[in-house]
C-alpha positions in Angstrom: 24.0 -15.2 4.5 25.2 -12.2 6.5 26.1 -10.4 3.3 22.5 -10.9 2.0 21.1 -9.5 5.3 23.3 -6.4 5.2 22.5 -5.8 1.5 18.7 -6.2 1.7 18.0 -5.3 5.4 16.8 -1.8 4.5 14.4 -3.0 1.9 12.9 -5.6 4.3 12.5 -3.1 7.1 10.9 -0.6 4.8 8.5 -3.3 3.5 7.6 -4.2 7.1 6.9 -0.6 8.0 4.7 -0.2 4.9 2.7 -3.4 5.7 2.3 -2.2 9.3 1.0 1.2 8.2 -1.5 -0.4 5.8 -2.6 -2.8 8.6 -3.2 0.0 11.1 -5.4 2.0 8.7 -7.5 -1.0 7.7 -10.1 -3.1 9.6 -10.5 -6.8 9.3 -13.5 -7.9 7.2 -14.4 -10.6 9.7 -16.1 -9.2 12.8 -14.6 -11.7 15.3 -11.0 -11.6 14.2 -9.1 -8.4 14.4 -5.4 -9.2 15.0 -3.6 -7.4 17.8 -1.2 -4.7 16.6 2.3 -4.3 17.8 3.2 -1.6 20.4 3.7 1.8 18.8 1.7 1.0 15.7 -1.0 3.6 16.7 1.5 6.3 15.8 1.1 5.3 12.1 -2.6 6.0 12.0 -3.8 8.5 9.4 -7.1 9.4 11.0 
């Protein structure tokens, strides 16, 4: 298991960063439910 984490850890972290970036730059379609973003995610905003 540890070998798998070492091998694919970079890919998983890059995927998490990409998903967070997409989430910061998008708004929820439902008015009442906008999930709370993690600390530091505001730095990834494009506008």
